[in-house]
C-alpha positions in Angstrom: 121.1 101.3 36.0 118.2 103.7 36.5 116.2 101.0 38.1 119.0 100.4 40.6 119.2 104.1 41.4 115.4 104.3 41.9 115.5 101.2 44.2 118.4 102.8 46.2 116.4 106.0 46.7 113.3 104.1 47.8 115.3 101.7 50.1 117.7 104.2 51.6 116.6 107.8 51.1 112.9 107.4 51.7 113.1 106.1 55.3 115.4 108.9 56.2 113.0 111.4 54.6 110.1 109.9 56.5 112.0 110.0 59.8 113.0 113.7 59.2 109.4 114.7 58.4 108.3 112.9 61.6 110.9 114.8 63.6 109.8 118.2 62.1 106.1 117.3 62.9 107.0 116.5 66.5 109.0 119.7 66.9 106.3 121.8 65.4 103.5 120.3 67.5 105.3 119.6 70.8 103.4 120.9 73.7 100.0 121.2 71.9 98.4 118.9 74.5 94.6 118.7 74.5 92.6 117.3 77.3 89.9 115.2 75.7 87.1 113.6 77.7 87.3 109.8 77.7 85.7 106.9 79.5 87.6 105.7 82.5 87.3 102.2 81.2 89.2 103.2 78.1 91.9 104.8 80.2 92.2 101.7 82.5 92.5 99.5 79.4 95.3 101.7 78.0 97.1 101.1 81.4 96.5 97.4 81.2 94.1 97.5 84.1 90.3 97.1 84.5 87.9 99.7 85.9 86.6 98.5 89.3 83.1 97.1 88.9 81.5 99.5 91.4 83.2 102.6 90.1 81.0 105.7 89.6 81.1 109.4 89.1 83.8 108.9 86.4 85.7 112.0 85.1 88.6 110.8 82.9 90.6 112.4 80.1 93.0 111.5 77.4 95.9 113.9 77.3 96.4 114.0 73.5 99.6 115.5 72.1 100.2 115.0 68.3 103.9 114.6 68.9 103.8 112.0 71.8 101.8 108.9 72.8 98.5 109.6 74.7 98.6 109.8 78.4 95.6 109.5 80.8 94.2 111.1 83.9 91.0 110.9 85.8 89.0 110.6 88.9 86.3 108.2 90.0 84.7 106.9 93.2 84.5 103.4 94.5 83.7 101.5 97.7 86.6 101.9 100.2 86.5 98.2 101.1 87.5 97.3 97.5 90.4 99.7 96.9 93.3 97.6 98.2 92.2 94.5 96.3 91.9 96.6 93.1 95.3 98.2 93.6 96.9 94.9 94.3 95.5 93.5 91.1 97.7 95.6 88.8 99.4 93.4 86.2 102.6 91.9 87.6 105.5 92.4 85.3 104.0 95.3 83.5 104.8 97.8 86.2 106.9 97.6 89.4 106.4 99.6 92.5 108.9 102.4 92.9 110.5 103.0 96.3 111.1 100.5 99.1 107.5 99.2 99.5 106.0 96.7 97.2 102.4 97.5 96.5 100.2 100.3 97.8 101.4 102.5 100.7 98.7 103.4 103.2 98.6 106.5 105.3 95.8 108.4 107.2 94.4 109.8 104.0 94.2 106.6 101.9 96.2 104.3 99.7 98.9 105.4 97.2 100.5 103.5 94.4 103.3 104.8 92.2 104.4 102.5 89.5 107.2 102.7 86.9 107.7 100.6 83.9 111.0 98.6 84.1 113.6 100.0 81.6 113.4 98.1 78.4 114.3 98.8 74.7 110.7 99.6 73.8 109.7 101.3 77.1 106.1 101.0 78.4 103.2 99.7 76.4 101.3 102.4 74.6 103.8 105.1 75.6 102.9 104.7 79.3 106.0 104.4 81.4 104.7 105.4 84.9 101.4 105.5 86.7 100.4 107.3 89.9 97.2 106.2 91.6 95.9 107.8 94.8 92.8 106.6 96.7 91.7 109.2 99.2 89.2 108.1 101.9 85.9 109.8 101.7 84.3 108.8 105.0 84.1 105.2 106.1 82.4 103.8 103.0 83.9 105.5 99.9 87.2 106.4 98.2 88.0 109.0 95.6 90.5 107.5 93.1 92.7 109.8 91.1 95.2 108.6 88.5 97.7 109.9 86.0 100.0 108.2 83.5 103.4 109.6 82.5 105.8 109.0 79.6 109.3 108.3 80.6 
């Protein structure tokens, strides 16, 4: 009888207690976001992308919040001629373009890509549900790429 009661507590009460403690932790630490320097390659990997081979002057960060999955932001430079091909290489099926256009939108300042993860029971991989990437032309040869991920 005692063994049955102990098993009941372990099987039923313990998961509820763990969930409740997790909720308290999240509420206590919500908003304690720290910007931690990170390699842009690590950030791109978290997004399911690859850093362009000719990227330089990398300045990327992991936005670390103890209550939520990590998000990423950063800036790097790359050859202007390679930007469209790199943006077009985002993993199909992982994200889909938001708005009426499919793929990057071009204007006088550069190329812009805003992607959202399709709604699914487990939402985006690694807690990333949306990505905003802007490549701003810096003369005829170079582009400054800025990106930011967002939870949904």
